[in-house]
N, CA, C and O atoms as a MOPAC input file, in Angstrom:
PM7 MOZYME 1SCF
protein

 N    195.98400 1   119.50500 1   -43.98000 1
 C    195.90800 1   118.54600 1   -42.89700 1
 C    196.14800 1   117.14900 1   -43.46800 1
 O    195.75300 1   116.85500 1   -44.59600 1
 N    196.79000 1   116.30500 1   -42.68900 1
 C    197.10500 1   114.96900 1   -43.16800 1
 C    196.53400 1   113.92000 1   -42.21400 1
 O    196.44700 1   114.13900 1   -41.00600 1
 N    196.14900 1   112.78200 1   -42.78000 1
 C    195.68700 1   111.64400 1   -41.97800 1
 C    196.17600 1   110.38600 1   -42.65900 1
 O    196.10100 1   110.27400 1   -43.88200 1
 N    196.67200 1   109.44100 1   -41.88900 1
 C    197.16300 1   108.18200 1   -42.45300 1
 C    198.23000 1   108.43100 1   -43.52800 1
 O    198.31900 1   107.67300 1   -44.49400 1
 N    199.03400 1   109.48300 1   -43.36800 1
 C    200.05700 1   109.87000 1   -44.33300 1
 C    199.48100 1   110.21900 1   -45.70500 1
 O    200.21400 1   110.22400 1   -46.69400 1
 N    198.20600 1   110.50500 1   -45.78000 1
 C    197.53900 1   110.90200 1   -47.02000 1
 C    196.87400 1   112.24900 1   -46.78400 1
 O    196.60000 1   112.61800 1   -45.64200 1
 N    196.61700 1   112.97000 1   -47.84100 1
 C    195.99400 1   114.27800 1   -47.75600 1
 C    194.48500 1   114.15200 1   -47.54500 1
 O    193.81500 1   113.44000 1   -48.29300 1
 N    193.94700 1   114.83300 1   -46.53500 1
 C    192.51100 1   114.87300 1   -46.29400 1
 C    191.86300 1   115.86100 1   -47.23700 1
 O    192.38700 1   116.94900 1   -47.47300 1
 N    190.72300 1   115.47600 1   -47.77400 1
 C    189.90300 1   116.37100 1   -48.59000 1
 C    188.67400 1   116.72700 1   -47.76600 1
 O    187.78800 1   115.89300 1   -47.57800 1
 N    188.61500 1   117.95300 1   -47.27600 1
 C    187.50000 1   118.39300 1   -46.43400 1
 C    186.24800 1   118.63700 1   -47.26400 1
 O    186.30500 1   119.11900 1   -48.39500 1
 N    185.12300 1   118.28900 1   -46.66600 1
 C    183.81000 1   118.52500 1   -47.24300 1
 C    182.90200 1   119.04400 1   -46.13400 1
 O    183.23600 1   118.90700 1   -44.95800 1
 N    181.74900 1   119.64100 1   -46.48600 1
 C    180.87500 1   120.17900 1   -45.42900 1
 C    180.34100 1   119.11400 1   -44.46600 1
 O    179.98100 1   119.43500 1   -43.33400 1
 N    180.28700 1   117.87300 1   -44.89500 1
 C    179.77100 1   116.76300 1   -44.08300 1
 C    180.87100 1   116.01100 1   -43.33800 1
 O    180.56400 1   115.16800 1   -42.49500 1
 N    182.14000 1   116.29100 1   -43.62500 1
 C    183.25600 1   115.58100 1   -42.99400 1
 C    184.49000 1   115.64700 1   -43.86900 1
 O    184.92600 1   116.73400 1   -44.24800 1
 N    185.06100 1   114.48900 1   -44.19600 1
 C    186.23100 1   114.46000 1   -45.06800 1
 C    186.43800 1   113.06000 1   -45.62900 1
 O    185.83500 1   112.08600 1   -45.17900 1
 N    187.31900 1   112.99600 1   -46.63800 1
 C    187.76400 1   111.69000 1   -47.13400 1
 C    189.25300 1   111.71900 1   -47.38300 1
 O    189.85500 1   112.78200 1   -47.53900 1
 N    189.84100 1   110.53000 1   -47.41800 1
 C    191.25100 1   110.34300 1   -47.71500 1
 C    191.35100 1   109.26900 1   -48.77700 1
 O    190.79200 1   108.18500 1   -48.60800 1
 N    192.05000 1   109.54100 1   -49.86700 1
 C    192.28100 1   108.51700 1   -50.89000 1
 C    193.38700 1   107.59600 1   -50.37900 1
 O    194.51400 1   108.03200 1   -50.14200 1
 N    193.04900 1   106.32000 1   -50.21500 1
 C    194.00500 1   105.33600 1   -49.71200 1
 C    194.82400 1   104.70900 1   -50.83200 1
 O    195.96400 1   104.29600 1   -50.62000 1
 N    194.24500 1   104.64100 1   -52.01600 1
 C    194.94300 1   104.05800 1   -53.15700 1
 C    194.17300 1   104.28200 1   -54.42700 1
 O    192.95200 1   104.43700 1   -54.40900 1
 N    194.89700 1   104.29800 1   -55.54500 1
 C    194.25500 1   104.53200 1   -56.83400 1
 C    195.11300 1   103.95400 1   -57.93700 1
 O    196.33300 1   104.12300 1   -57.95400 1
 N    194.45200 1   103.26600 1   -58.86200 1
 C    195.09100 1   102.79200 1   -60.09000 1
 C    194.14000 1   103.07500 1   -61.23600 1
 O    193.09300 1   103.68900 1   -61.02800 1
 N    194.47800 1   102.64400 1   -62.43400 1
 C    193.67200 1   102.96800 1   -63.60900 1
 C    192.24000 1   102.45200 1   -63.51500 1
 O    191.32700 1   103.07600 1   -64.05500 1
 N    192.02700 1   101.32100 1   -62.83800 1
 C    190.69700 1   100.71000 1   -62.82000 1
 C    190.02300 1   100.67700 1   -61.44800 1
 O    188.96100 1   100.07200 1   -61.30800 1
 N    190.62100 1   101.31900 1   -60.42400 1
 C    189.94600 1   101.41300 1   -59.13200 1
 C    190.50900 1   102.56100 1   -58.30300 1
 O    191.60100 1   103.06900 1   -58.55600 1
 N    189.71500 1   102.95200 1   -57.29600 1
 C    190.11500 1   103.97000 1   -56.32300 1
 C    189.51900 1   103.55300 1   -54.98500 1
 O    188.38300 1   103.08000 1   -54.93600 1
 N    190.27300 1   103.72200 1   -53.89400 1
 C    189.80800 1   103.36000 1   -52.55800 1
 C    189.90400 1   104.59200 1   -51.65900 1
 O    190.94800 1   105.24000 1   -51.59000 1
 N    188.80300 1   104.90800 1   -50.97100 1
 C    188.74900 1   106.05900 1   -50.07700 1
 C    188.31100 1   105.62500 1   -48.68300 1
 O    187.51800 1   104.69700 1   -48.52300 1
 N    188.84100 1   106.30900 1   -47.68900 1
 C    188.30000 1   106.25900 1   -46.32400 1
 C    187.49600 1   107.54400 1   -46.17400 1
 O    188.02200 1   108.64000 1   -46.36900 1
 N    186.21900 1   107.40500 1   -45.82700 1
 C    185.34000 1   108.56600 1   -45.71700 1
 C    184.80500 1   108.66200 1   -44.29800 1
 O    184.41100 1   107.65700 1   -43.70500 1
 N    184.79300 1   109.87900 1   -43.75400 1
 C    184.27000 1   110.15000 1   -42.41400 1
 C    183.12600 1   111.14900 1   -42.55400 1
 O    183.27900 1   112.21700 1   -43.14600 1
 N    181.96200 1   110.77100 1   -41.98600 1
 C    180.77400 1   111.62800 1   -42.02300 1
 C    180.42400 1   111.99600 1   -40.58500 1
 O    180.25900 1   111.12100 1   -39.73500 1
 N    180.31400 1   113.28300 1   -40.32000 1
 C    180.01100 1   113.78600 1   -38.98200 1
 C    178.56400 1   113.45400 1   -38.59100 1
 O    177.71500 1   113.26900 1   -39.46300 1
 N    178.28000 1   113.37700 1   -37.27900 1
 C    176.93000 1   113.04100 1   -36.80800 1
 C    175.86400 1   113.99500 1   -37.36200 1
 O    176.04300 1   115.21200 1   -37.38300 1
 N    174.74800 1   113.39900 1   -37.81000 1
 C    173.62000 1   114.17500 1   -38.29900 1
 C    173.77100 1   114.72900 1   -39.69700 1
 O    172.86800 1   115.40700 1   -40.18600 1
 N    174.88800 1   114.46100 1   -40.35700 1
 C    175.11800 1   115.00400 1   -41.70000 1
 C    175.02600 1   113.91500 1   -42.74900 1
 O    175.08900 1   112.72500 1   -42.44000 1
 N    174.87600 1   114.34100 1   -44.00100 1
 C    174.76200 1   113.38700 1   -45.10700 1
 C    175.37400 1   113.96600 1   -46.37400 1
 O    175.48900 1   115.18000 1   -46.54200 1
 N    175.75700 1   113.06500 1   -47.24800 1
 C    176.26800 1   113.45300 1   -48.55400 1
 C    175.09000 1   113.81400 1   -49.45100 1
 O    173.93600 1   113.56200 1   -49.10500 1
 N    175.38600 1   114.39900 1   -50.59300 1
 C    174.33200 1   114.74900 1   -51.54000 1
 C    173.68900 1   113.49600 1   -52.12100 1
 O    174.29600 1   112.42500 1   -52.14500 1
 N    172.44600 1   113.64500 1   -52.59000 1
 C    171.80000 1   112.59600 1   -53.38200 1
 C    172.42200 1   112.71800 1   -54.76400 1
 O    172.28700 1   113.75500 1   -55.41400 1
 N    173.09400 1   111.68200 1   -55.21300 1
 C    173.93800 1   111.79500 1   -56.39700 1
 C    173.95500 1   110.51500 1   -57.20800 1
 O    173.43300 1   109.48000 1   -56.79400 1
 N    174.57400 1   110.61700 1   -58.38000 1
 C    174.83400 1   109.44700 1   -59.21800 1
 C    176.11600 1   109.69700 1   -60.00200 1
 O    176.59800 1   110.82600 1   -60.10000 1
 N    176.65700 1   108.60500 1   -60.56200 1
 C    177.89600 1   108.66700 1   -61.33600 1
 C    177.70200 1   107.94500 1   -62.66200 1
 O    177.07700 1   106.88700 1   -62.72400 1
 N    178.23800 1   108.52600 1   -63.70000 1
 C    178.13200 1   107.91800 1   -65.03100 1
 C    179.21100 1   106.86300 1   -65.25800 1
 O    178.97000 1   105.88400 1   -65.96300 1
 N    180.38800 1   107.04100 1   -64.67900 1
 C    181.54000 1   106.22500 1   -65.05600 1
 C    182.00900 1   105.22300 1   -64.00700 1
 O    182.93500 1   104.45600 1   -64.27100 1
 N    181.40500 1   105.20800 1   -62.84100 1
 C    181.92000 1   104.30300 1   -61.81600 1
 C    180.81700 1   103.64700 1   -61.00300 1
 O    179.70000 1   104.15200 1   -60.89000 1
 N    181.18000 1   102.49400 1   -60.43800 1
 C    180.38100 1   101.78500 1   -59.43500 1
 C    181.08000 1   101.98100 1   -58.10500 1
 O    182.26900 1   102.29600 1   -58.06200 1
 N    180.33600 1   101.79300 1   -57.00800 1
 C    180.94400 1   101.92400 1   -55.68900 1
 C    180.51400 1   100.76100 1   -54.80100 1
 O    179.42100 1   100.21300 1   -54.94900 1
 N    181.38700 1   100.40200 1   -53.88700 1
 C    181.07900 1    99.43800 1   -52.82800 1
 C    181.43900 1   100.11800 1   -51.52500 1
 O    182.57300 1   100.56800 1   -51.35600 1
 N    180.47800 1   100.20300 1   -50.58600 1
 C    180.70100 1   100.85400 1   -49.30600 1
 C    180.73300 1    99.80800 1   -48.20600 1
 O    179.80900 1    99.00300 1   -48.08400 1
 N    181.79000 1    99.81700 1   -47.40600 1
 C    181.91800 1    98.94200 1   -46.24600 1
 C    181.93500 1    99.83400 1   -45.00400 1
 O    182.82300 1   100.67100 1   -44.84400 1
 N    180.95200 1    99.64800 1   -44.13300 1
 C    180.83700 1   100.47900 1   -42.93700 1
 C    181.80500 1    99.94900 1   -41.87700 1
 O    181.69100 1    98.80500 1   -41.43600 1
 N    182.74600 1   100.78300 1   -41.47900 1
 C    183.74700 1   100.41700 1   -40.47700 1
 C    183.28300 1   100.80000 1   -39.08100 1
 O    183.51100 1   100.06500 1   -38.12000 1
 N    182.63000 1   101.96000 1   -38.97000 1
 C    182.23400 1   102.49000 1   -37.66100 1
 C    180.96200 1   103.29200 1   -37.81700 1
 O    180.83800 1   104.08900 1   -38.74700 1
 N    180.00400 1   103.08700 1   -36.90800 1
 C    178.80400 1   103.90300 1   -36.86600 1
 C    177.59600 1   103.25400 1   -37.50800 1
 O    177.62600 1   102.09900 1   -37.93400 1
 N    176.51700 1   104.04800 1   -37.56400 1
 C    175.24900 1   103.63200 1   -38.16500 1
 C    174.87200 1   104.63800 1   -39.23800 1
 O    174.98900 1   105.84900 1   -39.05000 1
 N    174.41300 1   104.10400 1   -40.37900 1
 C    174.08000 1   104.97300 1   -41.50100 1
 C    172.71800 1   104.60900 1   -42.08200 1
 O    172.21800 1   103.49700 1   -41.91200 1
 N    172.14600 1   105.57600 1   -42.76300 1
 C    170.97100 1   105.35400 1   -43.58800 1
 C    171.43700 1   105.56300 1   -45.02200 1
 O    171.90900 1   106.64200 1   -45.37900 1
 N    171.30100 1   104.52600 1   -45.83800 1
 C    171.70400 1   104.59100 1   -47.23300 1
 C    170.45500 1   104.68400 1   -48.09400 1
 O    169.52300 1   103.89600 1   -47.93300 1
 N    170.43700 1   105.63500 1   -48.99400 1
 C    169.40600 1   105.71500 1   -50.02200 1
 C    170.01400 1   105.14300 1   -51.29100 1
 O    171.10000 1   105.54600 1   -51.70800 1
 N    169.30600 1   104.20100 1   -51.90100 1
 C    169.72500 1   103.60300 1   -53.17200 1
 C    168.48700 1   103.52000 1   -54.04400 1
 O    167.61300 1   102.68100 1   -53.82300 1
 N    168.41800 1   104.40000 1   -55.04300 1
 C    167.20900 1   104.49500 1   -55.85000 1
 C    166.05100 1   104.94500 1   -54.98400 1
 O    166.14200 1   105.97100 1   -54.30900 1
 N    164.96500 1   104.19200 1   -54.99500 1
 C    163.77400 1   104.51300 1   -54.21400 1
 C    163.77500 1   103.87100 1   -52.83200 1
 O    162.85200 1   104.09700 1   -52.04900 1
 N    164.79400 1   103.07600 1   -52.51900 1
 C    164.83100 1   102.32700 1   -51.26100 1
 C    165.82400 1   102.93500 1   -50.27900 1
 O    166.76500 1   103.62700 1   -50.66800 1
 N    165.59100 1   102.65900 1   -48.98700 1
 C    166.54400 1   103.06100 1   -47.95200 1
 C    166.90700 1   101.82900 1   -47.12300 1
 O    166.09900 1   100.91800 1   -46.94000 1
 N    168.14000 1   101.83100 1   -46.63100 1
 C    168.67700 1   100.72300 1   -45.85700 1
 C    169.42500 1   101.28900 1   -44.66400 1
 O    170.18900 1   102.24400 1   -44.80500 1
 N    169.21200 1   100.71000 1   -43.49600 1
 C    170.02600 1   101.07600 1   -42.34100 1
 C    171.14700 1   100.05100 1   -42.23600 1
 O    170.90100 1    98.84500 1   -42.21400 1
 N    172.38700 1   100.54700 1   -42.17000 1
 C    173.55800 1    99.68300 1   -42.06700 1
 C    174.38000 1   100.07600 1   -40.84500 1
 O    174.34600 1   101.22300 1   -40.39800 1
 N    175.11900 1    99.10300 1   -40.31100 1
 C    175.99500 1    99.33500 1   -39.16100 1
 C    177.36900 1    98.75900 1   -39.46800 1
 O    177.57100 1    98.13000 1   -40.50600 1
 N    178.30400 1    98.97800 1   -38.56400 1
 C    179.67500 1    98.48500 1   -38.73700 1
 C    179.66800 1    97.00500 1   -39.11600 1
 O    178.95300 1    96.19800 1   -38.52200 1
 N    180.48100 1    96.66700 1   -40.11800 1
 C    180.59000 1    95.29600 1   -40.60100 1
 C    179.68400 1    94.98000 1   -41.76700 1
 O    179.78700 1    93.90000 1   -42.34900 1
 N    178.79300 1    95.89700 1   -42.12700 1
 C    177.89600 1    95.67300 1   -43.25500 1
 C    178.35500 1    96.48900 1   -44.46100 1
 O    179.12500 1    97.44100 1   -44.33400 1
 N    177.86000 1    96.08800 1   -45.63600 1
 C    178.27100 1    96.77700 1   -46.85800 1
 C    177.12800 1    96.80400 1   -47.86100 1
 O    176.11900 1    96.11700 1   -47.70400 1
 N    177.31500 1    97.62100 1   -48.90000 1
 C    176.31500 1    97.73800 1   -49.95900 1
 C    177.01900 1    98.09800 1   -51.26300 1
 O    178.02100 1    98.81300 1   -51.26700 1
 N    176.48000 1    97.59100 1   -52.36500 1
 C    176.97300 1    97.91400 1   -53.70100 1
 C    176.10900 1    98.99900 1   -54.31800 1
 O    174.88200 1    98.95800 1   -54.22400 1
 N    176.75500 1    99.96700 1   -54.94800 1
 C    176.08500 1   101.07900 1   -55.61400 1
 C    176.35400 1   100.93700 1   -57.11500 1
 O    177.45700 1   101.24800 1   -57.56500 1
 N    175.37000 1   100.47300 1   -57.90500 1
 C    175.60200 1   100.32600 1   -59.34600 1
 C    175.81400 1   101.67800 1   -60.04000 1
 O    175.36400 1   102.71800 1   -59.55700 1
 N    176.49200 1   101.63900 1   -61.15600 1
 C    176.70000 1   102.83000 1   -61.98000 1
 C    175.34600 1   103.46000 1   -62.32100 1
 O    174.38800 1   102.74600 1   -62.61900 1
 N    175.26600 1   104.78900 1   -62.27700 1
 C    174.09400 1   105.58800 1   -62.62100 1
 C    172.95000 1   105.50000 1   -61.60700 1
 O    171.89100 1   106.08300 1   -61.84000 1
 N    173.13100 1   104.78900 1   -60.49000 1
 C    172.08500 1   104.69500 1   -59.46500 1
 C    172.11800 1   105.91900 1   -58.55600 1
 O    173.19000 1   106.37500 1   -58.15900 1
 N    170.94600 1   106.44400 1   -58.23100 1
 C    170.86800 1   107.51200 1   -57.23900 1
 C    171.23600 1   106.92700 1   -55.88800 1
 O    170.79300 1   105.83400 1   -55.53600 1
 N    172.04800 1   107.65500 1   -55.13200 1
 C    172.48100 1   107.14900 1   -53.83400 1
 C    172.89200 1   108.28600 1   -52.90300 1
 O    173.20700 1   109.39800 1   -53.32700 1
 N    172.87200 1   107.95100 1   -51.61300 1
 C    173.25500 1   108.90000 1   -50.56100 1
 C    173.55400 1   108.09200 1   -49.30800 1
 O    173.00800 1   107.00600 1   -49.11400 1
 N    174.42500 1   108.62700 1   -48.45900 1
 C    174.69800 1   108.02500 1   -47.15800 1
 C    174.55600 1   109.11400 1   -46.10500 1
 O    175.00500 1   110.24400 1   -46.29400 1
 N    173.91800 1   108.75200 1   -44.98700 1
 C    173.64800 1   109.70100 1   -43.90500 1
 C    174.06700 1   109.09000 1   -42.58300 1
 O    173.78400 1   107.92300 1   -42.31400 1
 N    174.74200 1   109.87700 1   -41.75700 1
 C    175.13000 1   109.45200 1   -40.42100 1
 C    173.93200 1   109.64600 1   -39.48700 1
 O    173.52100 1   110.77700 1   -39.22600 1
 N    173.37300 1   108.53500 1   -38.98400 1
 C    172.21400 1   108.61500 1   -38.10300 1
 C    172.58500 1   108.35900 1   -36.63800 1
 O    171.70700 1   108.22700 1   -35.78500 1
 N    173.88000 1   108.29100 1   -36.35600 1
 C    174.33800 1   108.04900 1   -34.98900 1
 C    174.83800 1   109.30900 1   -34.31500 1
 O    174.69000 1   110.41400 1   -34.83800 1
 N    175.43300 1   109.12700 1   -33.14400 1
 C    175.94500 1   110.24900 1   -32.35500 1
 C    177.44500 1   110.43900 1   -32.48600 1
 O    177.99500 1   111.41600 1   -31.97800 1
 N    178.12100 1   109.50000 1   -33.17200 1
 C    179.56200 1   109.56700 1   -33.38500 1
 C    179.85400 1   109.61200 1   -34.87700 1
 O    178.96800 1   109.38700 1   -35.70200 1
 N    181.10200 1   109.90400 1   -35.21400 1
 C    181.49900 1   109.88800 1   -36.62400 1
 C    181.24000 1   108.51700 1   -37.23800 1
 O    181.40700 1   107.48500 1   -36.58800 1
 N    180.83300 1   108.53000 1   -38.49300 1
 C    180.76300 1   107.31400 1   -39.30200 1
 C    182.05000 1   107.22900 1   -40.10000 1
 O    182.53500 1   108.23400 1   -40.62000 1
 N    182.60100 1   106.02900 1   -40.19700 1
 C    183.75400 1   105.77400 1   -41.05200 1
 C    183.35600 1   104.66000 1   -42.00200 1
 O    182.87400 1   103.61300 1   -41.56900 1
 N    183.55400 1   104.88100 1   -43.30500 1
 C    183.33000 1   103.80600 1   -44.25900 1
 C    184.40900 1   103.82000 1   -45.32700 1
 O    185.00100 1   104.85400 1   -45.63900 1
 N    184.64300 1   102.63800 1   -45.87400 1
 C    185.59400 1   102.47600 1   -46.97200 1
 C    184.79600 1   102.38700 1   -48.26200 1
 O    183.85400 1   101.60200 1   -48.37600 1
 N    185.18500 1   103.19300 1   -49.21800 1
 C    184.51800 1   103.23700 1   -50.52100 1
 C    185.48600 1   102.70400 1   -51.57200 1
 O    186.58800 1   103.22600 1   -51.74300 1
 N    185.05900 1   101.66600 1   -52.26400 1
 C    185.85500 1   101.10800 1   -53.36000 1
 C    185.14000 1   101.45900 1   -54.65800 1
 O    184.01300 1   101.02700 1   -54.89600 1
 N    185.80500 1   102.24000 1   -55.48300 1
 C    185.25000 1   102.64200 1   -56.77100 1
 C    185.88700 1   101.80000 1   -57.87100 1
 O    187.10100 1   101.59300 1   -57.87900 1
 N    185.06400 1   101.31600 1   -58.79600 1
 C    185.57400 1   100.62100 1   -59.97900 1
 C    184.88300 1   101.20700 1   -61.19300 1
 O    183.73300 1   101.63900 1   -61.11500 1
 N    185.58600 1   101.22100 1   -62.31400 1
 C    184.99500 1   101.76700 1   -63.53500 1
 C    186.03800 1   102.36600 1   -64.44500 1
 O    187.19700 1   101.94900 1   -64.46300 1
 N    185.59600 1   103.36000 1   -65.20500 1
 C    186.41800 1   103.96100 1   -66.25000 1
 C    187.06200 1   105.28000 1   -65.84500 1
 O    188.08800 1   105.67100 1   -66.40200 1
 N    186.45300 1   105.97400 1   -64.86500 1
 C    186.89600 1   107.32900 1   -64.53900 1
 C    186.48700 1   107.62300 1   -63.10000 1
 O    185.39300 1   107.24600 1   -62.67900 1
 N    187.36900 1   108.30500 1   -62.32900 1
 C    187.13000 1   108.50400 1   -60.90700 1
 C    187.18500 1   109.96500 1   -60.48100 1
 O    187.26500 1   110.24800 1   -59.28500 1
 N    187.14600 1   110.88300 1   -61.40900 1
 C    187.21800 1   112.30300 1   -61.08200 1
 C    185.99800 1   112.78500 1   -60.31000 1
 O    184.90000 1   112.25300 1   -60.47300 1
 N    186.19900 1   113.79800 1   -59.46600 1
 C    185.10500 1   114.36100 1   -58.68400 1
 C    184.05200 1   115.01800 1   -59.57800 1
 O    182.92400 1   115.23500 1   -59.13600 1
 N    184.40000 1   115.33900 1   -60.83300 1
 C    183.42700 1   115.92800 1   -61.74800 1
 C    182.45900 1   114.89100 1   -62.32700 1
 O    181.60600 1   115.23900 1   -63.14400 1
 N    182.57900 1   113.62300 1   -61.91700 1
 C    181.61000 1   112.58900 1   -62.30000 1
 C    180.47700 1   112.50200 1   -61.27100 1
 O    179.70000 1   111.54800 1   -61.29000 1
 N    180.37800 1   113.48100 1   -60.38400 1
 C    179.29000 1   113.52500 1   -59.41200 1
 C    178.19000 1   114.43100 1   -59.95700 1
 O    178.40800 1   115.61900 1   -60.19300 1
 N    176.99600 1   113.84900 1   -60.15300 1
 C    175.81500 1   114.62200 1   -60.53100 1
 C    174.94100 1   114.68400 1   -59.28600 1
 O    174.37700 1   113.67500 1   -58.86100 1
 N    174.83100 1   115.88800 1   -58.69800 1
 C    174.07000 1   116.06600 1   -57.45900 1
 C    172.64300 1   116.49000 1   -57.78900 1
 O    172.43200 1   117.46500 1   -58.51000 1
 N    171.65600 1   115.75200 1   -57.25700 1
 C    170.25800 1   116.10500 1   -57.44400 1
 C    169.68400 1   116.83500 1   -56.24600 1
 O    168.79800 1   117.67700 1   -56.39500 1
 N    170.18600 1   116.51700 1   -55.04300 1
 C    169.81900 1   117.21700 1   -53.81400 1
 C    171.08000 1   117.36300 1   -52.97800 1
 O    171.94300 1   116.48500 1   -52.97500 1
 N    171.18000 1   118.49500 1   -52.26100 1
 C    172.35100 1   118.69600 1   -51.42200 1
 C    172.01300 1   119.66600 1   -50.29600 1
 O    171.45200 1   120.73500 1   -50.53600 1
 N    172.35500 1   119.28900 1   -49.07100 1
 C    172.09500 1   120.12200 1   -47.90400 1
 C    172.97600 1   121.36300 1   -47.86300 1
 O    172.73100 1   122.26900 1   -47.06600 1
 N    173.99700 1   121.41600 1   -48.71300 1
 C    174.97700 1   122.49800 1   -48.67500 1
 C    174.96700 1   123.35000 1   -49.95500 1
 O    175.91100 1   124.09800 1   -50.20700 1
 N    173.90200 1   123.23800 1   -50.76100 1
 C    173.73900 1   124.07900 1   -51.94100 1
 C    174.62300 1   123.73200 1   -53.11600 1
 O    174.86600 1   124.58900 1   -53.96600 1
 N    175.11800 1   122.49200 1   -53.19900 1
 C    176.02600 1   122.10600 1   -54.27900 1
 C    175.32900 1   121.25900 1   -55.35200 1
 O    175.88100 1   120.25100 1   -55.79200 1
 N    174.14000 1   121.65100 1   -55.77100 1
 C    173.39400 1   120.88300 1   -56.77000 1
 C    173.98200 1   121.15300 1   -58.14200 1
 O    174.26500 1   122.29900 1   -58.49300 1
 N    174.16600 1   120.08100 1   -58.92100 1
 C    174.77400 1   120.17700 1   -60.26600 1
 C    173.79400 1   120.80800 1   -61.24600 1
 O    174.11700 1   120.97400 1   -62.42200 1

């Protein structure tokens, strides 16, 4: 399946599309279905910046939680535990900007996951 002339990567919580990538950054459009959330995770090699385009989310960052809506953003430092959850009735869309040394999906260390994908 294709979206925005890019290949969609399906996940149990929704999907993402890589919008651009170079040696020192990667940009994704991520869609999270209502009531679903990504795993509680961390990354060794990258930082992330999330900009909420559509919807309402609950972000876990370390021991804290934040409710964000369209137009708001948050920085995720390298090695920080984090998660994003769709708390609305419609799809959430957010842009994720990754910076760092490595952007492979194998840099995801999952500590909790609703879909049984714990590392």
